[in-house]
All heavy atoms as a GROMACS GRO file, in nm:
protein
  600
    1MET      N    1   0.948   1.193  -0.334
    1MET     CA    2   0.924   1.051  -0.315
    1MET      C    3   0.809   1.031  -0.217
    1MET      O    4   0.806   1.093  -0.111
    1MET     CB    5   1.052   0.986  -0.263
    1MET     CG    6   1.041   0.839  -0.239
    1MET     SD    7   1.031   0.751  -0.393
    1MET     CE    8   1.124   0.607  -0.358
    2LEU      N    9   0.717   0.946  -0.253
    2LEU     CA   10   0.605   0.914  -0.166
    2LEU      C   11   0.651   0.826  -0.051
    2LEU      O   12   0.741   0.745  -0.066
    2LEU     CB   13   0.498   0.838  -0.243
    2LEU     CG   14   0.429   0.908  -0.357
    2LEU    CD1   15   0.337   0.812  -0.429
    2LEU    CD2   16   0.352   1.027  -0.308
    3SER      N   17   0.584   0.839   0.060
    3SER     CA   18   0.613   0.748   0.171
    3SER      C   19   0.546   0.615   0.144
    3SER      O   20   0.448   0.605   0.070
    3SER     CB   21   0.565   0.807   0.303
    3SER     OG   22   0.425   0.792   0.316
    4LYS      N   23   0.596   0.513   0.208
    4LYS     CA   24   0.538   0.379   0.193
    4LYS      C   25   0.396   0.375   0.247
    4LYS      O   26   0.312   0.300   0.199
    4LYS     CB   27   0.626   0.274   0.260
    4LYS     CG   28   0.656   0.302   0.405
    4LYS     CD   29   0.766   0.212   0.456
    4LYS     CE   30   0.818   0.261   0.590
    4LYS     NZ   31   0.939   0.193   0.629
    5TYR      N   32   0.367   0.461   0.343
    5TYR     CA   33   0.232   0.465   0.402
    5TYR      C   34   0.133   0.529   0.304
    5TYR      O   35   0.021   0.482   0.288
    5TYR     CB   36   0.233   0.539   0.535
    5TYR     CG   37   0.337   0.484   0.628
    5TYR    CD1   38   0.451   0.558   0.660
    5TYR    CD2   39   0.325   0.356   0.681
    5TYR    CE1   40   0.548   0.505   0.743
    5TYR    CE2   41   0.423   0.303   0.764
    5TYR     CZ   42   0.534   0.379   0.795
    5TYR     OH   43   0.631   0.326   0.877
    6GLU      N   44   0.175   0.637   0.240
    6GLU     CA   45   0.090   0.700   0.140
    6GLU      C   46   0.067   0.602   0.024
    6GLU      O   47  -0.046   0.587  -0.023
    6GLU     CB   48   0.152   0.828   0.086
    6GLU     CG   49   0.069   0.893  -0.022
    6GLU     CD   50   0.126   1.023  -0.075
    6GLU    OE1   51   0.232   1.068  -0.028
    6GLU    OE2   52   0.063   1.080  -0.166
    7LEU      N   53   0.171   0.537  -0.018
    7LEU     CA   54   0.159   0.442  -0.127
    7LEU      C   55   0.062   0.330  -0.093
    7LEU      O   56  -0.026   0.295  -0.172
    7LEU     CB   57   0.296   0.386  -0.162
    7LEU     CG   58   0.307   0.300  -0.286
    7LEU    CD1   59   0.254   0.373  -0.409
    7LEU    CD2   60   0.451   0.260  -0.307
    8PHE      N   61   0.072   0.276   0.027
    8PHE     CA   62  -0.019   0.170   0.071
    8PHE      C   63  -0.164   0.220   0.067
    8PHE      O   64  -0.252   0.152   0.014
    8PHE     CB   65   0.019   0.127   0.213
    8PHE     CG   66  -0.063   0.013   0.265
    8PHE    CD1   67  -0.030  -0.118   0.235
    8PHE    CD2   68  -0.173   0.036   0.346
    8PHE    CE1   69  -0.106  -0.224   0.283
    8PHE    CE2   70  -0.250  -0.069   0.395
    8PHE     CZ   71  -0.216  -0.200   0.363
    9CYS      N   72  -0.187   0.338   0.121
    9CYS     CA   73  -0.323   0.394   0.123
    9CYS      C   74  -0.376   0.418  -0.018
    9CYS      O   75  -0.493   0.390  -0.047
    9CYS     CB   76  -0.326   0.523   0.203
    9CYS     SG   77  -0.296   0.500   0.380
   10ARG      N   78  -0.292   0.466  -0.107
   10ARG     CA   79  -0.335   0.494  -0.244
   10ARG      C   80  -0.368   0.365  -0.318
   10ARG      O   81  -0.462   0.360  -0.396
   10ARG     CB   82  -0.228   0.573  -0.319
   10ARG     CG   83  -0.197   0.710  -0.260
   10ARG     CD   84  -0.311   0.809  -0.270
   10ARG     NE   85  -0.339   0.849  -0.404
   10ARG     CZ   86  -0.281   0.952  -0.466
   10ARG    NH1   87  -0.193   1.025  -0.405
   10ARG    NH2   88  -0.313   0.980  -0.590
   11ILE      N   89  -0.292   0.259  -0.293
   11ILE     CA   90  -0.322   0.130  -0.354
   11ILE      C   91  -0.461   0.085  -0.313
   11ILE      O   92  -0.541   0.041  -0.396
   11ILE     CB   93  -0.216   0.024  -0.315
   11ILE    CG1   94  -0.084   0.055  -0.383
   11ILE    CG2   95  -0.263  -0.118  -0.350
   11ILE    CD1   96   0.034  -0.022  -0.325
   12LEU      N   97  -0.492   0.098  -0.186
   12LEU     CA   98  -0.624   0.057  -0.138
   12LEU      C   99  -0.734   0.146  -0.195
   12LEU      O  100  -0.840   0.098  -0.234
   12LEU     CB  101  -0.629   0.059   0.014
   12LEU     CG  102  -0.552  -0.056   0.079
   12LEU    CD1  103  -0.551  -0.040   0.230
   12LEU    CD2  104  -0.612  -0.189   0.041
   13GLU      N  105  -0.710   0.276  -0.201
   13GLU     CA  106  -0.810   0.368  -0.256
   13GLU      C  107  -0.841   0.336  -0.402
   13GLU      O  108  -0.957   0.342  -0.444
   13GLU     CB  109  -0.760   0.512  -0.246
   13GLU     CG  110  -0.753   0.567  -0.106
   13GLU     CD  111  -0.675   0.697  -0.096
   13GLU    OE1  112  -0.638   0.754  -0.201
   13GLU    OE2  113  -0.649   0.740   0.017
   14LEU      N  114  -0.737   0.302  -0.477
   14LEU     CA  115  -0.753   0.278  -0.621
   14LEU      C  116  -0.782   0.132  -0.654
   14LEU      O  117  -0.822   0.101  -0.766
   14LEU     CB  118  -0.628   0.326  -0.695
   14LEU     CG  119  -0.603   0.476  -0.685
   14LEU    CD1  120  -0.466   0.512  -0.738
   14LEU    CD2  121  -0.712   0.553  -0.759
   15GLY      N  122  -0.757   0.044  -0.560
   15GLY     CA  123  -0.792  -0.096  -0.578
   15GLY      C  124  -0.694  -0.180  -0.656
   15GLY      O  125  -0.723  -0.295  -0.687
   16SER      N  126  -0.577  -0.123  -0.689
   16SER     CA  127  -0.480  -0.203  -0.762
   16SER      C  128  -0.342  -0.138  -0.758
   16SER      O  129  -0.330  -0.015  -0.751
   16SER     CB  130  -0.524  -0.226  -0.906
   16SER     OG  131  -0.463  -0.144  -0.999
   17PHE      N  132  -0.242  -0.223  -0.766
   17PHE     CA  133  -0.104  -0.176  -0.773
   17PHE      C  134  -0.081  -0.100  -0.903
   17PHE      O  135  -0.016   0.005  -0.904
   17PHE     CB  136  -0.007  -0.295  -0.768
   17PHE     CG  137   0.011  -0.355  -0.632
   17PHE    CD1  138  -0.085  -0.436  -0.576
   17PHE    CD2  139   0.127  -0.332  -0.560
   17PHE    CE1  140  -0.067  -0.492  -0.451
   17PHE    CE2  141   0.147  -0.387  -0.435
   17PHE     CZ  142   0.049  -0.467  -0.380
   18THR      N  143  -0.136  -0.153  -1.011
   18THR     CA  144  -0.114  -0.092  -1.143
   18THR      C  145  -0.177   0.046  -1.152
   18THR      O  146  -0.114   0.140  -1.201
   18THR     CB  147  -0.170  -0.184  -1.253
   18THR    OG1  148  -0.105  -0.312  -1.242
   18THR    CG2  149  -0.145  -0.127  -1.392
   19ARG      N  150  -0.300   0.060  -1.106
   19ARG     CA  151  -0.367   0.192  -1.110
   19ARG      C  152  -0.291   0.292  -1.024
   19ARG      O  153  -0.276   0.408  -1.062
   19ARG     CB  154  -0.511   0.180  -1.064
   19ARG     CG  155  -0.602   0.126  -1.170
   19ARG     CD  156  -0.748   0.133  -1.128
   19ARG     NE  157  -0.809   0.008  -1.168
   19ARG     CZ  158  -0.875  -0.073  -1.088
   19ARG    NH1  159  -0.896  -0.044  -0.963
   19ARG    NH2  160  -0.924  -0.186  -1.134
   20ALA      N  161  -0.246   0.249  -0.907
   20ALA     CA  162  -0.169   0.338  -0.820
   20ALA      C  163  -0.040   0.380  -0.888
   20ALA      O  164  -0.003   0.498  -0.887
   20ALA     CB  165  -0.141   0.271  -0.686
   21ALA      N  166   0.029   0.285  -0.948
   21ALA     CA  167   0.154   0.316  -1.017
   21ALA      C  168   0.130   0.415  -1.130
   21ALA      O  169   0.205   0.513  -1.144
   21ALA     CB  170   0.216   0.187  -1.071
   22ASP      N  171   0.027   0.390  -1.210
   22ASP     CA  172  -0.003   0.480  -1.322
   22ASP      C  173  -0.035   0.620  -1.273
   22ASP      O  174   0.016   0.718  -1.327
   22ASP     CB  175  -0.122   0.427  -1.404
   22ASP     CG  176  -0.087   0.303  -1.485
   22ASP    OD1  177   0.034   0.274  -1.502
   22ASP    OD2  178  -0.180   0.235  -1.531
   23GLN      N  179  -0.119   0.631  -1.171
   23GLN     CA  180  -0.160   0.763  -1.123
   23GLN      C  181  -0.043   0.839  -1.058
   23GLN      O  182  -0.036   0.960  -1.066
   23GLN     CB  183  -0.274   0.750  -1.023
   23GLN     CG  184  -0.333   0.884  -0.985
   23GLN     CD  185  -0.450   0.872  -0.893
   23GLN    OE1  186  -0.435   0.827  -0.780
   23GLN    NE2  187  -0.567   0.911  -0.940
   24LEU      N  188   0.048   0.766  -0.996
   24LEU     CA  189   0.157   0.829  -0.924
   24LEU      C  190   0.286   0.838  -1.005
   24LEU      O  191   0.388   0.885  -0.955
   24LEU     CB  192   0.184   0.752  -0.794
   24LEU     CG  193   0.064   0.746  -0.699
   24LEU    CD1  194   0.089   0.645  -0.588
   24LEU    CD2  195   0.035   0.884  -0.642
   25ASN      N  196   0.279   0.793  -1.131
   25ASN     CA  197   0.395   0.796  -1.220
   25ASN      C  198   0.513   0.715  -1.167
   25ASN      O  199   0.628   0.758  -1.171
   25ASN     CB  200   0.438   0.940  -1.251
   25ASN     CG  201   0.333   1.015  -1.327
   25ASN    OD1  202   0.273   0.962  -1.420
   25ASN    ND2  203   0.307   1.138  -1.287
   26TYR      N  204   0.481   0.598  -1.116
   26TYR     CA  205   0.581   0.500  -1.073
   26TYR      C  206   0.563   0.375  -1.156
   26TYR      O  207   0.456   0.352  -1.213
   26TYR     CB  208   0.562   0.463  -0.926
   26TYR     CG  209   0.614   0.565  -0.828
   26TYR    CD1  210   0.533   0.669  -0.785
   26TYR    CD2  211   0.743   0.558  -0.779
   26TYR    CE1  212   0.580   0.763  -0.696
   26TYR    CE2  213   0.791   0.651  -0.690
   26TYR     CZ  214   0.709   0.754  -0.649
   26TYR     OH  215   0.755   0.848  -0.561
   27SER      N  216   0.666   0.292  -1.161
   27SER     CA  217   0.649   0.163  -1.227
   27SER      C  218   0.571   0.071  -1.134
   27SER      O  219   0.577   0.086  -1.011
   27SER     CB  220   0.784   0.101  -1.262
   27SER     OG  221   0.852   0.060  -1.146
   28GLN      N  222   0.500  -0.024  -1.192
   28GLN     CA  223   0.426  -0.120  -1.111
   28GLN      C  224   0.523  -0.199  -1.025
   28GLN      O  225   0.495  -0.231  -0.910
   28GLN     CB  226   0.343  -0.212  -1.201
   28GLN     CG  227   0.242  -0.297  -1.127
   28GLN     CD  228   0.301  -0.425  -1.072
   28GLN    OE1  229   0.402  -0.474  -1.119
   28GLN    NE2  230   0.238  -0.478  -0.971
   29SER      N  231   0.639  -0.227  -1.078
   29SER     CA  232   0.741  -0.302  -1.004
   29SER      C  233   0.787  -0.225  -0.880
   29SER      O  234   0.803  -0.284  -0.772
   29SER     CB  235   0.861  -0.330  -1.096
   29SER     OG  236   0.963  -0.395  -1.024
   30ALA      N  237   0.808  -0.096  -0.894
   30ALA     CA  238   0.851  -0.015  -0.779
   30ALA      C  239   0.745  -0.013  -0.670
   30ALA      O  240   0.777  -0.022  -0.551
   30ALA     CB  241   0.883   0.127  -0.824
   31VAL      N  242   0.620  -0.004  -0.710
   31VAL     CA  243   0.509  -0.004  -0.614
   31VAL      C  244   0.505  -0.138  -0.541
   31VAL      O  245   0.498  -0.145  -0.419
   31VAL     CB  246   0.375   0.026  -0.685
   31VAL    CG1  247   0.257   0.003  -0.593
   31VAL    CG2  248   0.375   0.169  -0.737
   32SER      N  249   0.513  -0.245  -0.617
   32SER     CA  250   0.509  -0.379  -0.559
   32SER      C  251   0.626  -0.402  -0.464
   32SER      O  252   0.609  -0.455  -0.354
   32SER     CB  253   0.510  -0.483  -0.671
   32SER     OG  254   0.501  -0.612  -0.618
   33GLN      N  255   0.745  -0.361  -0.504
   33GLN     CA  256   0.863  -0.378  -0.420
   33GLN      C  257   0.853  -0.298  -0.291
   33GLN      O  258   0.896  -0.345  -0.185
   33GLN     CB  259   0.989  -0.339  -0.497
   33GLN     CG  260   1.026  -0.437  -0.605
   33GLN     CD  261   1.145  -0.390  -0.688
   33GLN    OE1  262   1.218  -0.301  -0.649
   33GLN    NE2  263   1.164  -0.452  -0.803
   34THR      N  264   0.797  -0.180  -0.298
   34THR     CA  265   0.780  -0.097  -0.179
   34THR      C  266   0.687  -0.165  -0.078
   34THR      O  267   0.716  -0.169   0.042
   34THR     CB  268   0.725   0.042  -0.217
   34THR    OG1  269   0.818   0.105  -0.305
   34THR    CG2  270   0.705   0.129  -0.094
   35ILE      N  271   0.578  -0.221  -0.126
   35ILE     CA  272   0.484  -0.288  -0.036
   35ILE      C  273   0.545  -0.417   0.019
   35ILE      O  274   0.529  -0.447   0.138
   35ILE     CB  275   0.349  -0.314  -0.107
   35ILE    CG1  276   0.284  -0.180  -0.147
   35ILE    CG2  277   0.256  -0.396  -0.018
   35ILE    CD1  278   0.265  -0.081  -0.032
   36LYS      N  279   0.617  -0.490  -0.064
   36LYS     CA  280   0.684  -0.611  -0.015
   36LYS      C  281   0.786  -0.576   0.093
   36LYS      O  282   0.799  -0.647   0.193
   36LYS     CB  283   0.751  -0.686  -0.129
   36LYS     CG  284   0.653  -0.764  -0.213
   36LYS     CD  285   0.722  -0.846  -0.318
   36LYS     CE  286   0.617  -0.907  -0.408
   36LYS     NZ  287   0.650  -1.039  -0.451
   37ALA      N  288   0.857  -0.465   0.076
   37ALA     CA  289   0.953  -0.422   0.177
   37ALA      C  290   0.882  -0.382   0.307
   37ALA      O  291   0.931  -0.413   0.416
   37ALA     CB  292   1.036  -0.304   0.124
   38LEU      N  293   0.768  -0.316   0.295
   38LEU     CA  294   0.690  -0.280   0.414
   38LEU      C  295   0.642  -0.406   0.486
   38LEU      O  296   0.651  -0.416   0.608
   38LEU     CB  297   0.571  -0.192   0.374
   38LEU     CG  298   0.476  -0.149   0.485
   38LEU    CD1  299   0.549  -0.070   0.594
   38LEU    CD2  300   0.360  -0.068   0.426
   39GLU      N  301   0.594  -0.502   0.409
   39GLU     CA  302   0.550  -0.629   0.469
   39GLU      C  303   0.666  -0.701   0.538
   39GLU      O  304   0.651  -0.753   0.648
   39GLU     CB  305   0.486  -0.719   0.362
   39GLU     CG  306   0.353  -0.667   0.312
   39GLU     CD  307   0.294  -0.746   0.198
   39GLU    OE1  308   0.371  -0.805   0.118
   39GLU    OE2  309   0.170  -0.750   0.188
   40LYS      N  310   0.780  -0.699   0.476
   40LYS     CA  311   0.898  -0.763   0.536
   40LYS      C  312   0.939  -0.691   0.665
   40LYS      O  313   0.971  -0.753   0.765
   40LYS     CB  314   1.014  -0.764   0.437
   40LYS     CG  315   1.136  -0.837   0.487
   40LYS     CD  316   1.244  -0.845   0.382
   40LYS     CE  317   1.363  -0.921   0.440
   40LYS     NZ  318   1.470  -0.936   0.344
   41GLU      N  319   0.936  -0.558   0.660
   41GLU     CA  320   0.970  -0.478   0.777
   41GLU      C  321   0.878  -0.510   0.895
   41GLU      O  322   0.923  -0.519   1.010
   41GLU     CB  323   0.958  -0.329   0.741
   41GLU     CG  324   0.983  -0.232   0.854
   41GLU     CD  325   0.960  -0.088   0.810
   41GLU    OE1  326   0.983  -0.055   0.692
   41GLU    OE2  327   0.918  -0.008   0.896
   42LEU      N  328   0.750  -0.528   0.866
   42LEU     CA  329   0.651  -0.555   0.971
   42LEU      C  330   0.640  -0.704   1.005
   42LEU      O  331   0.578  -0.740   1.105
   42LEU     CB  332   0.514  -0.502   0.929
   42LEU     CG  333   0.507  -0.351   0.908
   42LEU    CD1  334   0.374  -0.312   0.847
   42LEU    CD2  335   0.530  -0.278   1.039
   43GLY      N  336   0.695  -0.787   0.919
   43GLY     CA  337   0.690  -0.931   0.943
   43GLY      C  338   0.554  -0.992   0.922
   43GLY      O  339   0.519  -1.091   0.988
   44THR      N  340   0.477  -0.936   0.830
   44THR     CA  341   0.343  -0.988   0.803
   44THR      C  342   0.301  -0.954   0.661
   44THR      O  343   0.360  -0.867   0.597
   44THR     CB  344   0.240  -0.932   0.903
   44THR    OG1  345   0.118  -1.002   0.889
   44THR    CG2  346   0.217  -0.783   0.885
   45ILE      N  347   0.200  -1.021   0.613
   45ILE     CA  348   0.142  -0.991   0.482
   45ILE      C  349   0.025  -0.895   0.505
   45ILE      O  350  -0.062  -0.922   0.587
   45ILE     CB  351   0.092  -1.120   0.412
   45ILE    CG1  352   0.206  -1.220   0.395
   45ILE    CG2  353   0.027  -1.088   0.278
   45ILE    CD1  354   0.320  -1.172   0.308
   46LEU      N  355   0.024  -0.785   0.434
   46LEU     CA  356  -0.079  -0.683   0.451
   46LEU      C  357  -0.191  -0.694   0.349
   46LEU      O  358  -0.305  -0.657   0.379
   46LEU     CB  359  -0.016  -0.544   0.440
   46LEU     CG  360   0.093  -0.512   0.544
   46LEU    CD1  361   0.164  -0.383   0.507
   46LEU    CD2  362   0.033  -0.505   0.682
   47LEU      N  363  -0.159  -0.742   0.230
   47LEU     CA  364  -0.256  -0.749   0.122
   47LEU      C  365  -0.262  -0.888   0.062
   47LEU      O  366  -0.158  -0.949   0.036
   47LEU     CB  367  -0.219  -0.650   0.011
   47LEU     CG  368  -0.220  -0.503   0.048
   47LEU    CD1  369  -0.154  -0.420  -0.061
   47LEU    CD2  370  -0.362  -0.456   0.072
   48ASP      N  371  -0.384  -0.936   0.040
   48ASP     CA  372  -0.404  -1.059  -0.037
   48ASP      C  373  -0.413  -1.018  -0.183
   48ASP      O  374  -0.495  -0.934  -0.218
   48ASP     CB  375  -0.533  -1.129   0.004
   48ASP     CG  376  -0.519  -1.210   0.131
   48ASP    OD1  377  -0.410  -1.265   0.154
   48ASP    OD2  378  -0.618  -1.217   0.207
   49ARG      N  379  -0.329  -1.077  -0.266
   49ARG     CA  380  -0.328  -1.046  -0.407
   49ARG      C  381  -0.386  -1.165  -0.483
   49ARG      O  382  -0.344  -1.277  -0.464
   49ARG     CB  383  -0.185  -1.020  -0.454
   49ARG     CG  384  -0.116  -0.904  -0.381
   49ARG     CD  385   0.034  -0.931  -0.372
   49ARG     NE  386   0.110  -0.823  -0.313
   49ARG     CZ  387   0.138  -0.812  -0.185
   49ARG    NH1  388   0.092  -0.901  -0.099
   49ARG    NH2  389   0.211  -0.713  -0.140
   50SER      N  390  -0.483  -1.137  -0.570
   50SER     CA  391  -0.541  -1.243  -0.652
   50SER      C  392  -0.582  -1.185  -0.786
   50SER      O  393  -0.579  -1.063  -0.806
   50SER     CB  394  -0.662  -1.305  -0.582
   50SER     OG  395  -0.770  -1.214  -0.580
   51LYS      N  396  -0.622  -1.272  -0.877
   51LYS     CA  397  -0.666  -1.226  -1.009
   51LYS      C  398  -0.791  -1.140  -0.999
   51LYS      O  399  -0.816  -1.056  -1.084
   51LYS     CB  400  -0.690  -1.344  -1.100
   51LYS     CG  401  -0.564  -1.414  -1.140
   51LYS     CD  402  -0.588  -1.527  -1.236
   51LYS     CE  403  -0.457  -1.594  -1.267
   51LYS     NZ  404  -0.470  -1.700  -1.366
   52GLU      N  405  -0.871  -1.162  -0.895
   52GLU     CA  406  -0.994  -1.084  -0.875
   52GLU      C  407  -0.966  -0.946  -0.817
   52GLU      O  408  -1.054  -0.862  -0.810
   52GLU     CB  409  -1.091  -1.159  -0.783
   52GLU     CG  410  -1.149  -1.285  -0.844
   52GLU     CD  411  -1.054  -1.404  -0.836
   52GLU    OE1  412  -0.979  -1.415  -0.736
   52GLU    OE2  413  -1.053  -1.484  -0.930
   53GLY      N  414  -0.845  -0.923  -0.771
   53GLY     CA  415  -0.810  -0.796  -0.713
   53GLY      C  416  -0.732  -0.814  -0.585
   53GLY      O  417  -0.673  -0.919  -0.562
   54LEU      N  418  -0.734  -0.714  -0.503
   54LEU     CA  419  -0.661  -0.724  -0.377
   54LEU      C  420  -0.753  -0.691  -0.262
   54LEU      O  421  -0.854  -0.624  -0.277
   54LEU     CB  422  -0.537  -0.634  -0.376
   54LEU     CG  423  -0.553  -0.485  -0.399
   54LEU    CD1  424  -0.569  -0.414  -0.266
   54LEU    CD2  425  -0.431  -0.433  -0.469
   55SER      N  426  -0.716  -0.742  -0.147
   55SER     CA  427  -0.793  -0.715  -0.025
   55SER      C  428  -0.698  -0.715   0.092
   55SER      O  429  -0.587  -0.770   0.086
   55SER     CB  430  -0.903  -0.820  -0.005
   55SER     OG  431  -0.846  -0.949   0.007
   56LEU      N  432  -0.741  -0.651   0.198
   56LEU     CA  433  -0.660  -0.646   0.319
   56LEU      C  434  -0.663  -0.781   0.391
   56LEU      O  435  -0.768  -0.845   0.398
   56LEU     CB  436  -0.716  -0.541   0.416
   56LEU     CG  437  -0.692  -0.396   0.380
   56LEU    CD1  438  -0.775  -0.306   0.470
   56LEU    CD2  439  -0.546  -0.360   0.392
   57THR      N  440  -0.550  -0.820   0.443
   57THR     CA  441  -0.548  -0.934   0.534
   57THR      C  442  -0.595  -0.882   0.669
   57THR      O  443  -0.614  -0.761   0.688
   57THR     CB  444  -0.405  -0.990   0.549
   57THR    OG1  445  -0.322  -0.889   0.606
   57THR    CG2  446  -0.349  -1.038   0.415
   58SER      N  447  -0.610  -0.970   0.766
   58SER     CA  448  -0.652  -0.923   0.899
   58SER      C  449  -0.545  -0.831   0.958
   58SER      O  450  -0.578  -0.730   1.020
   58SER     CB  451  -0.681  -1.041   0.992
   58SER     OG  452  -0.568  -1.122   1.008
   59ASP      N  453  -0.418  -0.863   0.937
   59ASP     CA  454  -0.312  -0.774   0.984
   59ASP      C  455  -0.315  -0.641   0.910
   59ASP      O  456  -0.297  -0.534   0.970
   59ASP     CB  457  -0.175  -0.839   0.968
   59ASP     CG  458  -0.147  -0.947   1.070
   59ASP    OD1  459  -0.219  -0.954   1.173
   59ASP    OD2  460  -0.052  -1.026   1.049
   60GLY      N  461  -0.338  -0.647   0.779
   60GLY     CA  462  -0.347  -0.525   0.700
   60GLY      C  463  -0.459  -0.435   0.749
   60GLY      O  464  -0.444  -0.313   0.756
   61ALA      N  465  -0.572  -0.495   0.785
   61ALA     CA  466  -0.685  -0.418   0.836
   61ALA      C  467  -0.652  -0.352   0.969
   61ALA      O  468  -0.698  -0.241   0.997
   61ALA     CB  469  -0.808  -0.507   0.850
   62GLN      N  470  -0.571  -0.418   1.049
   62GLN     CA  471  -0.532  -0.359   1.178
   62GLN      C  472  -0.433  -0.244   1.160
   62GLN      O  473  -0.440  -0.144   1.230
   62GLN     CB  474  -0.473  -0.465   1.269
   62GLN     CG  475  -0.575  -0.564   1.318
   62GLN     CD  476  -0.514  -0.671   1.408
   62GLN    OE1  477  -0.399  -0.664   1.448
   62GLN    NE2  478  -0.595  -0.771   1.441
   63TYR      N  479  -0.342  -0.258   1.063
   63TYR     CA  480  -0.243  -0.153   1.040
   63TYR      C  481  -0.300  -0.033   0.962
   63TYR      O  482  -0.251   0.079   0.978
   63TYR     CB  483  -0.123  -0.208   0.960
   63TYR     CG  484  -0.020  -0.278   1.043
   63TYR    CD1  485  -0.005  -0.417   1.038
   63TYR    CD2  486   0.066  -0.207   1.125
   63TYR    CE1  487   0.092  -0.482   1.112
   63TYR    CE2  488   0.164  -0.271   1.200
   63TYR     CZ  489   0.176  -0.408   1.193
   63TYR     OH  490   0.272  -0.471   1.267
   64TYR      N  491  -0.399  -0.057   0.879
   64TYR     CA  492  -0.449   0.046   0.788
   64TYR      C  493  -0.485   0.179   0.856
   64TYR      O  494  -0.443   0.285   0.809
   64TYR     CB  495  -0.565  -0.008   0.705
   64TYR     CG  496  -0.617   0.085   0.599
   64TYR    CD1  497  -0.531   0.151   0.513
   64TYR    CD2  498  -0.753   0.106   0.584
   64TYR    CE1  499  -0.580   0.236   0.414
   64TYR    CE2  500  -0.802   0.191   0.486
   64TYR     CZ  501  -0.715   0.256   0.402
   64TYR     OH  502  -0.763   0.340   0.306
   65PRO      N  503  -0.559   0.180   0.968
   65PRO     CA  504  -0.590   0.310   1.031
   65PRO      C  505  -0.464   0.387   1.074
   65PRO      O  506  -0.461   0.510   1.064
   65PRO     CB  507  -0.674   0.272   1.152
   65PRO     CG  508  -0.723   0.134   1.126
   65PRO     CD  509  -0.624   0.069   1.037
   66TYR      N  510  -0.364   0.315   1.117
   66TYR     CA  511  -0.239   0.380   1.158
   66TYR      C  512  -0.166   0.437   1.037
   66TYR      O  513  -0.113   0.549   1.041
   66TYR     CB  514  -0.149   0.282   1.233
   66TYR     CG  515  -0.212   0.231   1.359
   66TYR    CD1  516  -0.264   0.102   1.366
   66TYR    CD2  517  -0.222   0.313   1.472
   66TYR    CE1  518  -0.324   0.056   1.482
   66TYR    CE2  519  -0.282   0.267   1.588
   66TYR     CZ  520  -0.332   0.139   1.593
   66TYR     OH  521  -0.392   0.093   1.707
   67PHE      N  522  -0.166   0.361   0.927
   67PHE     CA  523  -0.103   0.410   0.804
   67PHE      C  524  -0.174   0.534   0.752
   67PHE      O  525  -0.110   0.629   0.707
   67PHE     CB  526  -0.102   0.302   0.696
   67PHE     CG  527  -0.014   0.184   0.726
   67PHE    CD1  528  -0.026   0.068   0.652
   67PHE    CD2  529   0.081   0.186   0.826
   67PHE    CE1  530   0.054  -0.042   0.676
   67PHE    CE2  531   0.163   0.076   0.853
   67PHE     CZ  532   0.148  -0.038   0.776
   68LYS      N  533  -0.308   0.534   0.760
   68LYS     CA  534  -0.384   0.652   0.716
   68LYS      C  535  -0.350   0.772   0.803
   68LYS      O  536  -0.338   0.884   0.752
   68LYS     CB  537  -0.534   0.624   0.721
   68LYS     CG  538  -0.582   0.539   0.609
   68LYS     CD  539  -0.732   0.533   0.587
   68LYS     CE  540  -0.820   0.548   0.705
   68LYS     NZ  541  -0.963   0.524   0.677
   69ALA      N  542  -0.336   0.752   0.932
   69ALA     CA  543  -0.302   0.863   1.023
   69ALA      C  544  -0.162   0.917   0.994
   69ALA      O  545  -0.141   1.039   0.992
   69ALA     CB  546  -0.312   0.816   1.168
   70ILE      N  547  -0.068   0.828   0.969
   70ILE     CA  548   0.068   0.871   0.935
   70ILE      C  549   0.066   0.948   0.804
   70ILE      O  550   0.127   1.055   0.792
   70ILE     CB  551   0.163   0.751   0.927
   70ILE    CG1  552   0.181   0.688   1.065
   70ILE    CG2  553   0.298   0.792   0.870
   70ILE    CD1  554   0.250   0.552   1.063
   71TYR      N  555  -0.005   0.896   0.705
   71TYR     CA  556  -0.016   0.961   0.574
   71TYR      C  557  -0.078   1.101   0.590
   71TYR      O  558  -0.028   1.199   0.534
   71TYR     CB  559  -0.098   0.872   0.482
   71TYR     CG  560  -0.144   0.931   0.351
   71TYR    CD1  561  -0.064   1.013   0.276
   71TYR    CD2  562  -0.270   0.902   0.302
   71TYR    CE1  563  -0.107   1.065   0.155
   71TYR    CE2  564  -0.315   0.953   0.182
   71TYR     CZ  565  -0.233   1.035   0.110
   71TYR     OH  566  -0.277   1.087  -0.010
   72ALA      N  567  -0.183   1.113   0.669
   72ALA     CA  568  -0.248   1.243   0.692
   72ALA      C  569  -0.152   1.340   0.759
   72ALA      O  570  -0.147   1.458   0.724
   72ALA     CB  571  -0.374   1.226   0.774
   73SER      N  572  -0.075   1.291   0.855
   73SER     CA  573   0.023   1.376   0.923
   73SER      C  574   0.132   1.422   0.828
   73SER      O  575   0.177   1.537   0.834
   73SER     CB  576   0.087   1.300   1.039
   73SER     OG  577  -0.007   1.274   1.139
   74GLU      N  578   0.174   1.334   0.740
   74GLU     CA  579   0.277   1.371   0.642
   74GLU      C  580   0.226   1.478   0.547
   74GLU      O  581   0.303   1.566   0.506
   74GLU     CB  582   0.322   1.248   0.563
   74GLU     CG  583   0.401   1.149   0.644
   74GLU     CD  584   0.427   1.018   0.570
   74GLU    OE1  585   0.358   0.988   0.470
   74GLU    OE2  586   0.517   0.947   0.614
   75LYS      N  587   0.099   1.471   0.511
   75LYS     CA  588   0.041   1.570   0.419
   75LYS      C  589   0.027   1.707   0.486
   75LYS      O  590   0.037   1.809   0.419
   75LYS     CB  591  -0.096   1.524   0.371
   75LYS     CG  592  -0.090   1.430   0.255
   75LYS     CD  593  -0.224   1.382   0.203
   75LYS     CE  594  -0.340   1.473   0.216
   75LYS     NZ  595  -0.462   1.423   0.153
   76ALA      N  596   0.002   1.707   0.616
   76ALA     CA  597  -0.026   1.832   0.688
   76ALA      C  598   0.098   1.917   0.707
   76ALA      O  599   0.206   1.888   0.687
   76ALA     CB  600  -0.086   1.802   0.824
   0.00000   0.00000   0.00000
């Protein structure tokens, strides 16, 4: 099972929930639910979702370097 931090980073790298789900062999719903749970846990919205794509919110931009560091540590 992927960590929520790895999943968040992969979504940003790939630019979409659907692409991340496809590449990681997860359902799009599972990916979306994981990120919503992370946002709820942190009490903030991390990603702006729109028809044009997704982007980091200001809070998401602040958390992203920490998530990348956690993800890198988990891989090591």
